[in-house]
Structures are given as C-alpha cells and as structure tokens.
DODREN-366551 format. One record per residue: residue number from 0; residue in three letters; x, y, z of N, C-alpha, C in turn. Coordinates in nm, 4 decimals, m for minus. Layout:
BEGIN
i/aa/n_X/n_Y/n_Z/ca_X/ca_Y/ca_Z/c_X/c_Y/c_Z
NUM/Ala/X/Y/Z/X/Y/Z/X/Y/Z
...
This chain:
BEGIN
i/aa/n_X/n_Y/n_Z/ca_X/ca_Y/ca_Z/c_X/c_Y/c_Z
0/Met/26.6760/18.3835/8.3444/26.5304/18.3354/8.3438/26.5427/18.1928/8.3157
1/Thr/26.4837/18.1185/8.4294/26.4607/17.9674/8.4255/26.3659/17.9131/8.3426
2/Asp/26.3902/17.8006/8.2627/26.2738/17.7546/8.1886/26.2355/17.6137/8.2695
3/Pro/26.1118/17.6224/8.3191/26.0689/17.5052/8.4048/26.0759/17.3782/8.3284
4/Ile/26.0186/17.3928/8.2067/25.9964/17.2471/8.1196/26.1160/17.1997/8.0797
5/Ala/26.2251/17.2930/8.0604/26.3641/17.2378/8.0380/26.4171/17.1727/8.1377
6/Asp/26.3892/17.2181/8.2548/26.4358/17.1600/8.3645/26.3893/17.0227/8.3805
7/Ile/26.2486/17.0067/8.3356/26.1991/16.8548/8.3510/26.2598/16.7636/8.2305
8/Ile/26.2474/16.8216/8.1135/26.2748/16.7291/7.9831/26.4028/16.7349/7.9268
9/Gly/26.4668/16.8464/7.9546/26.5958/16.8956/7.9013/26.5798/16.9900/7.8057
10/Asp/26.6886/17.0137/7.7108/26.6941/17.1097/7.6477/26.6092/17.0886/7.5058
11/Tyr/26.4923/17.1368/7.5133/26.3892/17.1037/7.3969/26.4336/17.1724/7.2762
12/Arg/26.4654/17.2969/7.3045/26.5232/17.3870/7.1762/26.5980/17.3320/7.0940
13/Ala/26.7188/17.2938/7.1714/26.8581/17.2360/7.1115/26.8116/17.0849/7.0281
14/Phe/26.6938/17.0069/7.1037/26.6655/16.9073/7.0370/26.5838/16.9381/6.8918
15/Ala/26.4751/17.0164/6.9155/26.4167/17.0408/6.7814/26.5179/17.0947/6.6746
16/Ala/26.5890/17.1775/6.7252/26.6913/17.2469/6.6191/26.8005/17.1062/6.5422
17/Gln/26.8315/17.0287/6.6490/26.8905/16.9251/6.5806/26.8207/16.8271/6.4959
18/Gln/26.6934/16.8084/6.5247/26.6184/16.7145/6.4510/26.5830/16.7880/6.3058
19/Arg/26.5504/16.9207/6.3140/26.5360/17.0073/6.2014/26.6701/17.0003/6.1100
20/Asp/26.7801/17.0198/6.1553/26.8893/17.0177/6.0767/26.9323/16.8822/6.0188
21/Arg/26.8974/16.7734/6.0798/26.8978/16.6410/6.0360/26.7930/16.5973/5.9265
22/Leu/26.6776/16.6707/5.9371/26.6052/16.6588/5.8096/26.6319/16.7405/5.7064
23/Leu/26.7025/16.8730/5.7302/26.7457/16.9438/5.6169/26.8508/16.8803/5.5324
24/Ala/26.9274/16.7831/5.6073/27.0532/16.7110/5.5220/27.0014/16.6081/5.4635
25/Arg/26.8699/16.5648/5.4911/26.7875/16.4847/5.3895/26.6903/16.5536/5.3153
26/Asp/26.7072/16.6661/5.2716/26.6351/16.7659/5.1744/26.4674/16.7749/5.2264
27/Ile/26.4571/16.7663/5.3358/26.3363/16.7954/5.4066/26.3101/16.9325/5.4692
28/Asp/26.2592/17.0168/5.4718/26.2389/17.1359/5.5238/26.1070/17.1581/5.5688
29/Ile/26.1257/17.1600/5.7170/25.9666/17.1616/5.7904/25.9414/17.2813/5.8466
30/Ala/25.9950/17.3990/5.7815/25.9607/17.5509/5.7988/25.8202/17.5759/5.7639
31/Pro/25.7870/17.5146/5.6636/25.6289/17.5068/5.6411/25.5315/17.4693/5.7222
32/Phe/25.5660/17.3966/5.7990/25.4667/17.2962/5.8872/25.4660/17.3432/6.0249
33/Glu/25.3367/17.3272/6.0841/25.3228/17.3273/6.2291/25.3781/17.2059/6.3051
34/Leu/25.3888/17.2223/6.4256/25.4466/17.1194/6.5250/25.3408/17.0658/6.6040
35/Ser/25.3299/16.9390/6.6130/25.2388/16.8827/6.6961/25.2545/16.8443/6.8464
36/His/25.3818/16.7994/6.8709/25.4196/16.7631/7.0041/25.5728/16.7437/7.0181
37/Leu/25.6195/16.7335/7.1409/25.7541/16.6597/7.1573/25.7366/16.5321/7.2529
38/Ala/25.8102/16.4190/7.2320/25.7783/16.3165/7.2895/25.9009/16.2910/7.4007
39/Phe/25.8434/16.2732/7.5316/25.9957/16.2342/7.6473/25.9607/16.0880/7.6901
40/Arg/26.0553/16.0263/7.6838/26.0500/15.8973/7.7218/26.1349/15.8742/7.8676
41/Val/26.0888/15.7964/7.9561/26.1573/15.7669/8.0879/26.1977/15.6058/8.0876
42/Pro/26.2890/15.5527/8.1621/26.3096/15.4121/8.1584/26.2420/15.3447/8.2668
43/Glu/26.1733/15.4173/8.3662/26.1301/15.3617/8.4965/25.9895/15.4207/8.5293
44/Trp/25.8851/15.3359/8.5832/25.7529/15.3735/8.6124/25.7849/15.5085/8.7171
45/Asp/25.8514/15.4841/8.8074/25.8368/15.5921/8.8884/25.8910/15.7110/8.8518
46/Gln/25.9896/15.7213/8.7473/26.0158/15.8450/8.6838/25.8788/15.8931/8.6240
47/Tyr/25.8435/15.7944/8.5589/25.6944/15.8597/8.4701/25.6278/15.9153/8.5683
48/Val/25.5772/15.8509/8.6807/25.4869/15.9241/8.7554/25.5225/16.0605/8.8028
49/His/25.6595/16.0540/8.8401/25.7257/16.1939/8.8963/25.6923/16.3175/8.7632
50/Ala/25.7861/16.2805/8.6666/25.7555/16.3562/8.5470/25.6133/16.4279/8.5000
51/Arg/25.5296/16.3293/8.5022/25.3809/16.3607/8.5044/25.3383/16.4627/8.5919
52/Thr/25.3867/16.4419/8.7236/25.3426/16.5342/8.8251/25.3894/16.6708/8.7782
53/Leu/25.5216/16.6831/8.7622/25.5969/16.8166/8.7340/25.5474/16.8636/8.6155
54/Leu/25.5089/16.7976/8.5193/25.4671/16.8589/8.4103/25.3305/16.9033/8.4079
55/Glu/25.2333/16.8568/8.4486/25.0962/16.8985/8.5018/25.0913/17.0123/8.5575
56/Arg/25.1915/17.0593/8.6423/25.1908/17.2067/8.6966/25.1892/17.3198/8.6062
57/His/25.2419/17.2662/8.4732/25.2543/17.3824/8.3767/25.1635/17.3388/8.2379
58/Ala/25.0498/17.2708/8.2827/24.9525/17.2205/8.1782/24.8152/17.2557/8.2017
59/Ser/24.7245/17.2443/8.1027/24.5818/17.2794/8.1208/24.5057/17.1527/8.1327
60/Ala/24.5678/17.0361/8.0567/24.5042/16.9067/8.0578/24.6017/16.8114/8.0477
61/Asn/24.5660/16.6858/8.0857/24.6375/16.5789/8.0604/24.5154/16.4328/8.0322
62/Ser/24.5691/16.4073/7.8970/24.4475/16.3042/7.8818/24.5402/16.1819/7.8761
63/Glu/24.5458/16.0876/7.9985/24.6208/15.9796/7.9876/24.5525/15.8566/7.9737
64/Asn/24.5980/15.7540/7.8764/24.5274/15.6346/7.8165/24.6129/15.5272/7.8034
65/Val/24.5850/15.4100/7.7957/24.6671/15.2907/7.7738/24.7020/15.2693/7.6089
66/Trp/24.8332/15.2622/7.5935/24.8721/15.2353/7.4668/24.9762/15.1109/7.4546
67/Asn/24.9636/15.0162/7.3958/25.0527/14.9011/7.3785/25.0820/14.8735/7.5400
68/Gly/24.9625/14.8461/7.6300/24.9763/14.8054/7.7279/25.0418/14.8896/7.8391
69/Arg/25.0472/15.0050/7.8315/25.0888/15.0948/7.9494/25.0355/15.2327/7.9159
70/Pro/25.0159/15.2957/8.0277/24.9728/15.4152/8.0061/25.0635/15.5199/7.9372
71/Ile/24.9937/15.6302/7.8565/25.0571/15.7258/7.8125/24.9914/15.8667/7.8192
72/Ser/25.0679/15.9601/7.8690/25.0179/16.0839/7.8957/25.0424/16.1788/7.7797
73/Leu/24.9251/16.2350/7.7236/24.9208/16.3381/7.6387/24.9116/16.4790/7.7013
74/Ile/24.9907/16.5626/7.7290/24.9830/16.6643/7.8280/24.9899/16.8099/7.7380
75/Leu/24.8625/16.8629/7.7474/24.8447/17.0074/7.6604/24.8985/17.1043/7.7614
76/Leu/24.9951/17.1770/7.7240/25.0801/17.2637/7.8080/24.9753/17.3922/7.8243
77/Ala/24.9743/17.4538/7.9274/24.9019/17.5949/7.9606/24.9701/17.6948/7.8522
78/Glu/25.0923/17.6978/7.8242/25.1551/17.7985/7.7378/25.2384/17.7124/7.6342
79/Pro/25.2199/17.7039/7.5128/25.3090/17.6466/7.4230/25.4296/17.6641/7.4347
80/Leu/25.5290/17.5562/7.4150/25.6813/17.5999/7.4007/25.7069/17.6531/7.2536
81/Glu/25.8341/17.7363/7.2591/25.8670/17.7969/7.1495/25.9875/17.7311/7.1146
82/Val/26.0023/17.7013/6.9979/26.1200/17.6375/6.9437/26.1351/17.6933/6.7925
83/Leu/26.2823/17.6405/6.7338/26.2716/17.6930/6.5715/26.2187/17.8301/6.5428
84/Asp/26.2759/17.9158/6.6101/26.2500/18.0667/6.5751/26.0968/18.1098/6.5794
85/Gly/26.0294/18.0338/6.6781/25.8818/18.0883/6.6650/25.8024/17.9880/6.6482
86/Lys/25.8197/17.8628/6.6220/25.7029/17.7574/6.6113/25.6641/17.7251/6.7645
87/Ala/25.5335/17.6735/6.7700/25.4894/17.6382/6.9011/25.4689/17.5021/6.8991
88/Val/25.4913/17.4356/6.9969/25.4747/17.2791/7.0544/25.3817/17.2920/7.1707
89/Pro/25.2618/17.2589/7.1388/25.1517/17.2809/7.2370/25.1394/17.1583/7.3376
90/Met/25.2085/17.0247/7.2925/25.1919/16.9320/7.3777/25.3078/16.8456/7.4078
91/Ile/25.3233/16.7728/7.5046/25.4400/16.6910/7.5541/25.3611/16.5409/7.5640
92/Glu/25.4025/16.4693/7.4822/25.3765/16.3018/7.5067/25.4612/16.2325/7.5913
93/Leu/25.3999/16.1732/7.7214/25.5229/16.1547/7.7947/25.5133/15.9670/7.8218
94/Ile/25.5915/15.9185/7.7746/25.5905/15.7556/7.7466/25.6799/15.6872/7.8444
95/Pro/25.6153/15.5978/7.9537/25.6891/15.5258/8.0093/25.7145/15.3920/7.9412
96/Pro/25.8051/15.3117/8.0497/25.8159/15.1630/7.9872/25.6790/15.0757/7.9864
97/Val/25.6735/14.9547/7.9380/25.7657/14.8846/7.8566/25.7653/14.9176/7.7257
98/His/25.9156/14.9194/7.6610/25.9479/14.9600/7.5211/25.9459/14.8211/7.4452
99/Gln/25.8845/14.8404/7.3245/25.9003/14.7147/7.2234/26.0335/14.6905/7.1735
100/Arg/26.1245/14.8169/7.1518/26.2524/14.7920/7.1018/26.3555/14.9144/7.1534
101/Val/26.4611/14.9109/7.1041/26.5400/15.0211/7.1968/26.4871/15.1644/7.1290
102/Tyr/26.4890/15.2272/7.2496/26.4404/15.3860/7.1995/26.5395/15.4857/7.3081
103/Lys/26.5534/15.6015/7.2545/26.6416/15.6984/7.3003/26.5497/15.7347/7.4328
104/Met/26.6064/15.7244/7.5514/26.5454/15.7863/7.6673/26.5695/15.9596/7.6593
105/Gly/26.4600/15.9907/7.7366/26.4651/16.1411/7.7422/26.3963/16.2163/7.6142
106/Leu/26.4298/16.3179/7.5323/26.3754/16.3762/7.4399/26.3820/16.2574/7.3350
107/Glu/26.2850/16.2229/7.2712/26.3013/16.1006/7.1898/26.2352/16.1274/7.0382
108/His/26.1291/16.2202/7.0329/26.0789/16.2510/6.9028/26.0167/16.3650/6.8754
109/Leu/26.0205/16.4397/6.7424/25.9589/16.5601/6.7348/25.8277/16.5473/6.6353
110/Gly/25.7047/16.5754/6.6610/25.5992/16.5424/6.5931/25.5799/16.6677/6.4876
111/Val/25.5579/16.6332/6.3660/25.5531/16.7380/6.2625/25.4037/16.7133/6.1683
112/Val/25.3207/16.8263/6.1635/25.2010/16.8259/6.1149/25.2162/16.8359/5.9543
113/Ile/25.1849/16.7566/5.8570/25.1832/16.7941/5.7318/25.0695/16.8413/5.6625
114/Gly/24.9390/16.7851/5.7103/24.8464/16.8239/5.6800/24.7689/16.7482/5.5562
115/Asp/24.6984/16.8356/5.4761/24.6453/16.7749/5.3656/24.7312/16.7216/5.2396
116/Thr/24.8410/16.7808/5.2576/24.9548/16.7079/5.1425/25.0277/16.5841/5.1977
117/Phe/24.9842/16.5405/5.3190/25.0592/16.4315/5.3643/25.0977/16.3140/5.2453
118/Asp/24.9797/16.2724/5.1866/25.0295/16.1767/5.0839/25.1277/16.1967/4.9965
119/Ala/25.1257/16.3182/4.9302/25.2341/16.3788/4.8465/25.3575/16.3844/4.9233
120/Phe/25.3693/16.4221/5.0464/25.4924/16.4319/5.1334/25.5647/16.3010/5.1258
121/Val/25.4667/16.1924/5.1735/25.5190/16.0694/5.1846/25.5573/16.0132/5.0578
122/Glu/25.5150/16.0344/4.9297/25.5651/16.0035/4.7771/25.7048/16.0432/4.7806
123/Ala/25.7021/16.1864/4.7936/25.8090/16.2501/4.7586/25.9320/16.2249/4.8498
124/His/25.9104/16.1920/4.9940/26.0365/16.1615/5.0456/26.0332/16.0253/5.0834
125/Lys/25.9896/15.9185/5.0153/25.9927/15.7765/5.0630/26.1385/15.7343/5.0748
126/Pro/26.2356/15.7806/5.0022/26.3659/15.7234/4.9806/26.4330/15.7413/5.1138
127/Val/26.3976/15.8190/5.1921/26.4791/15.8602/5.3240/26.3747/15.8669/5.4638
128/Leu/26.2388/15.8044/5.4266/26.1734/15.7415/5.5121/26.1930/15.6085/5.5932
129/Thr/26.2021/15.6085/5.7061/26.2376/15.4755/5.7911/26.1119/15.3664/5.7922
130/Gly/25.9884/15.4290/5.8075/25.8807/15.3458/5.7982/25.7470/15.4136/5.8369
131/Gln/25.6465/15.3378/5.8627/25.5287/15.3968/5.9075/25.4822/15.3256/6.0231
132/Gln/25.4329/15.4184/6.1064/25.3647/15.3479/6.2483/25.2302/15.2979/6.2470
133/Phe/25.1928/15.1880/6.2854/25.0336/15.1634/6.2599/24.9819/15.1942/6.4013
134/Gln/24.9024/15.2829/6.4251/24.8464/15.3266/6.5499/24.6960/15.2881/6.5655
135/Gly/24.6527/15.1854/6.5140/24.5281/15.1251/6.5509/24.4224/15.1420/6.4477
136/Pro/24.3198/15.0483/6.4328/24.2079/15.0428/6.3270/24.1522/15.1853/6.2781
137/Asn/24.1446/15.2679/6.3653/24.0694/15.4058/6.3441/24.1787/15.5170/6.2813
138/Ser/24.3153/15.4698/6.2624/24.4067/15.5782/6.2622/24.4267/15.5580/6.0990
139/Arg/24.4015/15.6736/6.0300/24.4017/15.6518/5.8796/24.4335/15.8215/5.8378
140/Pro/24.5344/15.8667/5.7456/24.6569/15.7714/5.7538/24.7473/15.7695/5.8728
141/Asp/24.8252/15.6477/5.9119/24.9118/15.6780/5.9999/25.0486/15.7307/5.9652
142/Pro/25.1054/15.7767/6.0891/25.2153/15.8544/6.0640/25.3426/15.7991/5.9973
143/Val/25.4353/15.8625/5.9629/25.5443/15.7963/5.9109/25.6773/15.8623/5.9564
144/Tyr/25.7771/15.7869/5.9952/25.8901/15.8447/6.0556/26.0297/15.8146/6.0039
145/Ile/26.1305/15.9128/6.0454/26.2750/15.8810/6.0247/26.3240/15.8595/6.1457
146/Leu/26.3961/15.7324/6.1493/26.4739/15.6863/6.2946/26.6090/15.7331/6.2443
147/Phe/26.6789/15.7938/6.3521/26.8081/15.8387/6.3459/26.9190/15.7566/6.4257
148/Glu/27.0480/15.7779/6.3957/27.1285/15.6903/6.4417/27.1358/15.6922/6.5918
149/Asp/27.0857/15.7878/6.6697/27.1073/15.7796/6.8012/26.9727/15.7562/6.8769
150/Phe/26.8869/15.6652/6.7750/26.7402/15.6314/6.8214/26.6518/15.7321/6.8509
151/Thr/26.6673/15.8278/6.7983/26.5783/15.9356/6.8352/26.4983/15.9380/6.6610
152/His/26.3699/16.0140/6.6711/26.3078/16.0223/6.5564/26.2376/16.1464/6.5275
153/Val/26.1919/16.1591/6.3942/26.1045/16.2677/6.3644/25.9548/16.1846/6.3160
154/Lys/25.8625/16.2091/6.3559/25.7329/16.1615/6.3061/25.6624/16.2789/6.2252
155/Phe/25.5821/16.2256/6.1274/25.5360/16.3187/6.0291/25.3784/16.2580/6.0355
156/Tyr/25.2735/16.3671/6.0883/25.1520/16.3237/6.0819/25.0476/16.4175/5.9884
157/Pro/24.9402/16.3216/5.9381/24.8616/16.4401/5.8490/24.7941/16.5226/5.9414
158/Tyr/24.7626/16.5180/6.0596/24.7209/16.6054/6.1728/24.7713/16.5696/6.2922
159/Ser/24.7586/16.6756/6.3770/24.8301/16.6716/6.5202/24.7842/16.5433/6.6068
160/Leu/24.8844/16.5128/6.7007/24.8548/16.4076/6.8078/24.7272/16.4261/6.8647
161/Arg/24.6946/16.5795/6.9256/24.5657/16.5921/6.9720/24.4552/16.5630/6.8675
162/Val/24.4712/16.5942/6.7719/24.3309/16.6100/6.6839/24.3325/16.4299/6.6545
163/Ala/24.4303/16.3764/6.6203/24.4269/16.2423/6.6118/24.3932/16.1564/6.7103
164/Ser/24.4273/16.1846/6.8243/24.3727/16.1233/6.9469/24.2088/16.1508/6.9912
165/Glu/24.1766/16.2772/6.9487/24.0445/16.3037/6.9659/23.9412/16.2369/6.8787
166/Arg/23.9991/16.2226/6.7359/23.9162/16.1846/6.6529/23.9039/16.0030/6.6589
167/Gln/23.9996/15.9340/6.7286/24.0069/15.8008/6.7558/23.9213/15.7810/6.8956
168/Gly/23.8822/15.8863/6.9587/23.8123/15.8597/7.0959/23.9239/15.8542/7.2003
169/His/24.0293/15.8516/7.1980/24.1158/15.8073/7.3025/24.1393/15.9518/7.4174
170/Ala/24.1103/16.0691/7.3521/24.1334/16.1791/7.4493/24.0317/16.2778/7.4250
171/Ser/24.0010/16.3580/7.5324/23.9073/16.4633/7.5311/23.9652/16.6066/7.5846
172/Phe/24.0631/16.5933/7.6441/24.1585/16.7205/7.7019/24.0564/16.8125/7.7851
173/Asp/23.9903/16.7370/7.8751/23.9093/16.8129/7.9677/23.9404/16.7807/8.1199
174/Gly/24.0399/16.8838/8.1617/24.1145/16.8466/8.2670/24.2091/16.7556/8.2826
175/Phe/24.2379/16.6880/8.4001/24.3668/16.6127/8.4069/24.3029/16.4399/8.4577
176/Val/24.2971/16.3687/8.3630/24.2653/16.2228/8.3540/24.3632/16.1242/8.3625
177/His/24.3644/16.0406/8.4612/24.4530/15.9462/8.4854/24.4172/15.7921/8.4530
178/Val/24.4885/15.6864/8.4283/24.4388/15.5596/8.3982/24.4163/15.5194/8.5763
179/Asp/24.3191/15.4617/8.5931/24.2955/15.4402/8.7402/24.3503/15.2639/8.7538
180/Asp/24.4236/15.2238/8.8576/24.4292/15.0930/8.9064/24.5173/15.0203/8.7860
181/Trp/24.6169/15.0924/8.7252/24.7034/15.0364/8.6410/24.8387/14.9841/8.7307
182/Val/24.8827/14.8570/8.7065/25.0173/14.8491/8.7865/25.1092/14.7962/8.6816
183/Pro/25.2586/14.8746/8.6813/25.3268/14.8038/8.6205/25.3616/14.6766/8.6020
184/Thr/25.4130/14.6168/8.5010/25.4230/14.4829/8.4882/25.5854/14.4565/8.4775
185/Val/25.6340/14.3201/8.5067/25.7704/14.3132/8.4934/25.7944/14.2496/8.3737
186/Val/25.8958/14.2996/8.3172/25.9407/14.2605/8.1671/26.0091/14.1034/8.1882
187/Arg/25.9583/14.0035/8.1208/26.0250/13.9022/8.1336/26.0781/13.8721/7.9695
188/Thr/26.1923/13.8139/7.9932/26.2521/13.7544/7.8575/26.2770/13.6153/7.8413
189/Ala/26.3121/13.5572/7.7531/26.3244/13.4047/7.7494/26.4336/13.3545/7.8194
190/Thr/26.5627/13.4313/7.8588/26.6679/13.3955/7.9469/26.6399/13.4221/8.0822
191/Lys/26.5486/13.5340/8.1290/26.5408/13.5490/8.2687/26.4950/13.4398/8.3507
192/Gly/26.5928/13.4124/8.4496/26.5852/13.3255/8.5489/26.6962/13.2004/8.5057
193/Val/26.7179/13.2224/8.3945/26.7877/13.0792/8.3509/26.9439/13.0935/8.3500
194/Asp/27.0216/13.0192/8.4261/27.1397/13.0067/8.4345/27.2151/12.9897/8.3109
195/Pro/27.3038/13.1101/8.2680/27.3823/13.0892/8.1399/27.5029/12.9784/8.1256
196/Arg/27.5459/12.9532/8.2684/27.6663/12.8749/8.2598/27.6218/12.7204/8.2088
197/Pro/27.6972/12.6735/8.1413/27.6569/12.5234/8.0747/27.6471/12.4082/8.1721
198/Thr/27.5935/12.3084/8.1542/27.5656/12.2005/8.2615/27.6696/12.1363/8.2881
199/Pro/27.7282/12.0866/8.3645/27.8590/11.9970/8.3910/27.8010/11.8801/8.3168
C-alpha cells in the first residue's frame, strides 16, 4: 500500500526513528512526549509551491504566513501521520528559501512537545542542547533545539507549533490560507557580481 505523504516528503518514519535514536544516545527519551510536527525544507520557490499543492490534497487546513521574510506553510493533515510505534504527527511545516544558514533540505526537524515540564527539561539537558530559537516577542518560552552533524534538528516546545501559532495570532487553521502577492527575492551576497580574478 502506497503512502502519499512519504511520496512527497520522503521516509518520515525512518527520519523520526533516526532522530529518536540520536536523542537516546544523548540520554533524552521522547517516549513520554507528544509530537508537534515534521518540518520539510525545499531549496527553490517553485518546489515549495509544488509541495504545498500536493500536501494540501491530504490536509484539512493550511495557515500560511510570512516568517523571516518568506511564506511558511503550517499544514494540518486530515489524518495524522503515525511514527515511532503509534505517535501521531498532526502537522507538516513546509519551509521555502531564503535560508539564514546551512540547513538540511528535505526532512529537516522533528518537533517534540514537552509541556508543563519544559523549564525542568531545559535545565536537565542543557549540556547537550545546541541553543534556543527566538520566535518573536510573543513567544514565551522559546523552543530549544539540538543540531546534528547532518544539519537536521530536533526542536523541543512547551506546546505544539499549532498552539503556539494560534496564541501568537499567526494562524487560525480555518481552511486554506495563502499569502497573497508575495514574490520570491533574489539572494545577493557580498561577492555576487564581483570578478574574483585579481586586477592586472
């Protein structure tokens, strides 16, 4: 039996299992916690639009909003994905370019909901956490994350990405909402257009 979501984003079950095993190696067991979402990144704008169209065929809502200068889709699936022996993944975060630094394209991070014990979790696992992601003035507390050697992540949240987005007023998950009149920008660097050869 085919899996239409795996056909779009890849083997998400293997990805979730890989991230879980990497966490276990760092003495973090996510078995007691719910999952928030999977994040899927694409390198080109056209690929983002194509993936969004395909994923929306299997979704009940998409709340697209602008974050860090580009639209991001929060796609609420009609049927949650099942990973890690029965855990549900209700949402896919679809992220297009432009990117601030090096990220893994494809399946890029797994979101884990820690809940009321978030502060204690952060304190207990500080030695293996990579950092904290600041998500705006209304995000309290901000998620923490672990960055792995292949540039994938696991992000840990006090509550799910859906709840966080609704609390911050970024999303309502009422139907399919797209950002209107957004045009992808050209990324320019300090050396773009400069001839690297020395002047004679």
